[in-house]
Every structure is written in structure tokens, then in C-alpha cells.
C-alpha positions, 0 to 999 in steps of 0.5 A: 494499435498492434496486431495479435497472433491472428492478425487482428488489431488490438487497442493499446489497453488490450496489448498491456493486458497481455504478457509474454509466456514461453516466447508467446503472447498470452492474454492476461485477464484483468480483474474487474473493479469490485474484485480489486476493491475486495482484494485490497480490503482483505489485504489491508485488513489482514495486516491491521493490528489492534493495540491494548487500547482498542486502536487499530494500526498497521506496521510500516514493515508489513505495509511496505510489500503490500504497496510494492516497495522492495527497499525500506529506504525507498519506502522511508521516503514516502513515510517521511513525506507523509509525516511532513504533510501531517505536520503541515496540516498542524496535526501532531505526527507522533499521534499517527506515526509511532516509531518503534524498534524491534529485534530481529534475527539475521542470517548469521543468527545474530540479532539486530535492531530494526526500525519500524512504525506503528501507523494510524489509518490516517498515516497510511492514507498520507503514505499512499498519497505521498507514494510512488504514483506509478504503482497500481498498489498506491492507487488502490491504497489511496482509494481504500484508506480514503474510503475507510477513513470516511467511514470512520468519520461517519461512524463517529458522527452518528 
């Protein structure tokens, strides 16, 4: 328990909902769960692609910042663990994790090859399951991809 500027006691949860701004504590509003779900759905849907066969996929490089990974090397660890989980389930990982290379222009104007992956919904789900559990975005991704995967399963059975 702590006390705010007026001397009133705050619960630990309320303290975490505050941030410091210009040396003063400012109460930060927490979005409600339906707001979070809607935000997450729109974020994940906004980076979804459809290939020439009508199959949806996400690129790892676009998913990385959404899941709050700042370094590719750290995100690659979650991808590798997800691929191992896929193989352990006797599912062909290449069906869900398609490695691609693309050329990008770097600061000097030169081009270099950049590693990326085209990820199925299932691959994204496995990455979220194997991501850093301390990140709120990972929890949101786990929920989103689990629900969306289940919806797809139900659609296929109808």
C-alpha cells in the first residue's frame, strides 16, 4: 500500500496504474478488457497478409514490434522455440514457418538481404506461447491467436 499526493492510501494495482510526469505522479487510465481485445484484434488484423492462394499469413518482421521485441535476435529465440514446439507435435514446421529473404536498403544506400518468415496463424500462436511472458503484448497475442484459431476450426467443421 502507498499514499498518493492527498495522503489517501492506494492499492498496489492503483500505484502501478500511475506514472511520473514532470516530477509528479499522474494517474494513468487502464483500458477495459473489451477495449484491449478490440485494439489487439485490429493490430493483428492490420498486419495480416493474404497470399496468391488465399491463405493468410503474418511476417515475422511486422509481428516483432507488435509483440514489443526491439531486437530481432531476441525475437528469433521465440521463433526458434515455436518451431521446435511445432516439430515436437509432429507437425511439419515448414508449413507454418516459411523462411523468406528480402532485400532492404540500408542507411548508406547499399542493399542487403534480410531474414524474415511468413507465419501461419498457428505459427503466430506458437510464437506467442513461447514468447517472453513478462510482456503484456505476449498475453494479448496468446489470447487473440488462440481465439482466432478456434474460430477457424469451428468454421471448417460447419
